[in-house]
N, C-alpha and C positions, 0 to 999 in steps of 0.2 A: 654644459650641464652633464652631470653624471648619468650613466645609463639608467633607464627607468626600472624601478624595482618591480619584481614579479611577485605573484602570490606566494611562492616558496620562501621569499624573504621574511614572511611573517611567522615562519615555523621556528621555534626555539624554546628557550626556557619558560616562556609564558604558558606553553601547553596549547597554543592555538593549532588545531588540526590542519593538516594539508588540505588544500581545496581541489576537488576534482575539476579537471579542465572543462571550461564552458559552463560551470554551475554558478560560481560566484566571481564577480568582477575582480580583476587585479587592482592593486593600488593605483596604477597608472590610469586604468579605465575609470576608476572612481574619481580621480582628479578631473577628468574631462566632464564628468556628469554632475559635479557639485559646484556650489558657489565659491568655495574656498579659493581656487586658483585664479580667480578673475584677474586679468591684466598682468599675469606673471610672465607671459611669454616674451614680452619686449624688454624685460628688466635685464640688467647685466648678469652674466653667467654666475658670478659669485653669489649675488643676491638670490637668484633663482635656485641655486643649489641649496642654500641655507633655508630658504622658505620651504623647499621641497622636503628637506630633512624634518622640519617641523610638521609638515602635513603628514608625512609617513608615520611619525610617532602618534599623532592624534588619531589617524585612521586606524592604526593597529589597536589602540586603546578602545576605540569604538567597536571594532570587530570582535575584540575579546568580550565586550559587554553584550554584543548582539548576536554573534554567530558561532562563538567557540562551543565545541561539544564538551559535555561533562559539566563540571562545577565551574561556572563562570566567575563566581566570587573568588574562588581559590586561584584561578588563572590571573585575574586582575591583581590580586595581592602578590602573586609571584612576579608579575611584571613590574609592580611598583617597587618591589625589593630590588629588582634588576635595574630599574630606572635610577634608583639612588646611587648605584655604582657608576653612573655616568659622571657624577661629580667627585666621587672619592674612591674609585676603583676601576675595574674593567668589566663592563656589562657583557652579557652573553648574547642578547638579541642583536641581530644584524642592524635593525633600524636604530637601535640605541648606540651601537658602535659608530654609525654614520653621524649621529647627533653629537658625539663627544667633541669633535673639532669645532663644531658650531658653538657649543656651550663655551668653549675656551676663547674663541675668537670674538664672540659677541657679548660675553659676560652674562649669559642667561642664568636666571635664578631657577631653583628647583620647585618653588611653591606653585607657580602656575601650572606646571606639568602635573603636580600632585593633585591639583584641583580637578584636572581632566579625569584622572583615575577615580577620584571621589565621586564625580558625576556618574560614572558608569557603575560604580558600586551602589550608588543610590538607585540606579535603574533596576537593579536586581531585587529591590525591596519595594520601591514606590512606583506605582503604575498609573496613578491619577493625582491631579493637583486641584485642590478645592477652589483656590482663588488665584487671581492674577499675581498677587504678592508671593504666594508659594511658588508659582511657576517662575517668577523673576529670580527667586532665591536659587532655584535649580540652574537658571541660566548663568548665574555668577560662577557656577562650577563648570558648566558644560561649554560656554561660549566666550565669556569675558576674558579668560586666561589666554585664549588664542590671540586676541587683539593686543594684549599687553606684550606677549612674546614677539609678535610681529613688529610692534613699535621698537622693542629693544634690538631686534635684528637690524632695523634701520637706524639705530643709534639715537632714538628719541627717548629722552628721559624728562618727562614733564607730567606733573600731577594733573594739570588741566587736560592734556592730551589723553591721559589714561582715563579720566572721567568721561570724556566724550567718546573714547573708544569703547568703553563699557556700554554706553547707550547704543552705539551702532551694533556691537556684537550681539547684545541681547535682542535687538530688533531683527537682525539677520537670523537668529535662532528661531524667533517667533514665526518669521516668514517661512523658514524651512519646515517648521512643525506643521504649518498650514498646508504646504505642498504635500507633506507625507502623512496626512491623516489616515488614509487607507492602509498604507504600509505599516505604520505604527500600530494601528488597531489589530492588524493580523498578528503582530508580535505581542499583543496583549497590553499595549500602552496607549494612553490617551493624553495628549498634551494640550488639548483645549480645556480651559478651566471649567470645572464642574458647575460653578455658579453661572457662567455664561451659557452653558448648555441648558441648564434649568430655566434660565431667564427667557430663552427663546423657545422653550418647549421641546428641545432635542434630547434624545436618550443615547446611551452607549450603543444600543441595538441599531439605532439609525445609522451609525457609522459603518455598519457591516453591509449596507445596501450597495447596489451597483451604481446608483446615482444619488446625489445629495438632495434631500428634500428641502423645503423652504426654511425649516428651523435650523438645519445644519448649515445652510448657506449663510443665514444671518449670523450664526455663531462664528463662522470663518471670517465673514466680512468684518465683524467687530474686532476680532483678533488682529486681522491685517491692518485695520484702522489704528489700533494701538501701536503696532509695529511701525507704521508709517509716521506716526507722531514722534516716535523715538528716533527714527532715521533722520527726520527733519531736525530734531533737537541736536543730534550728534553731528550733523553735516558740517558745522563750523570747524570740525577737526581738520578738514581739508585746508582751511586757511592757515592753520598753525604749522603746517608741514611744508617742506621744500624738496625739490628734486625728485628722486625716484620714490621716496616715501609718499609724497603728495599724489603722484600718479597711481601708485598701488592702492592706497587707501581710497582714493576716488573711485578706482575700479571696483573695490569691494562694495562700496556704497551704490555704484551704478548697477551692479549685479542684483543687489537687493531691491532697488527701485524697479528694475526691469521685471523682477519676479512678481512684485506687487502688480505691475501692469498685466502680467500673464494670469494672475489669479482673478483680477477684475475682468479680464477678457473671457475667462471661463465662467463668468457669472458665479464665482465662488463654489462651483461644483468641483470638489477635490477628490471625489470618489470614483467617477467614471474614467478619469485619466489624471495623471500628474501634470499640472500646469508648468510649462517650462518657459523661461525668458527667451526672447528673440535677440540675436546678436545686434541687430540694428537698434533695438531699444536700449541695450547696454551702451552702445556707442553714443547714442543721443544723450543719455543721462550723464555719461562720462564727460562729454563735451561741455554740457551745462555746468557740471560741478567744477570743472577746471576753469571755466570762464568766470563763473560767479564766485569761486573760492569758497563754496559752501555757505554763502549767505542765504538766510531764510527768506 
């Protein structure tokens, strides 16, 4: 595997400001903290390298939308322009230059990457989602493209696999939203549907508390329930895959299911601390998924 990228790798044409040491996690640190790289460590080096290149680009896009100083919309638009050069020119950003050989070797399309940028552009304007359907529409930009790119890296080209992958990726995004309610609220965003909050009697102000009240817990539990339904519906994707693809996708699913366990174990209180999955729970779910082949 290539050397781990550092925070300085994100500085370039995009306009992302350099990060003071110790203030913001590097790309490599974020890989360890998030659900995205589940089960990658045991994959062959070439696959790990290519998946890491995808992760780094997705992470930089998110950082531009969440952490860049100055005009974030302008920074995202500059990055999107540079991103297009990965297919028809020479990009300036280091993470995009690392992506170019992956694009050529794996036959990656531009459209899913563009959707990731569009999701972050949307974040600059939209901070609340009225309904589950609106939130699902956002996830088609922010989450589903990652799954489709991962499938392509593994050489999977199947409409049914993509459909199931979309279910899984949207569900993983919903679970992550539930983990990050407090962090997102501090950034001025709420990814729990407004109609769910209203149904349980929760308000935006309740999300600023040090501990979740009963209404917030009910809203979180409802959202996790919807995510779990989609994870279950998408789990047969494991049965469609073979070899390393099967192991990796089962790993992503297992990470999501273990995070559901963590949220349940916290009794849906996502404000006092961020619920994190336990490694043993990930391994238990991974074993079950591989043995059962994703059967419901």
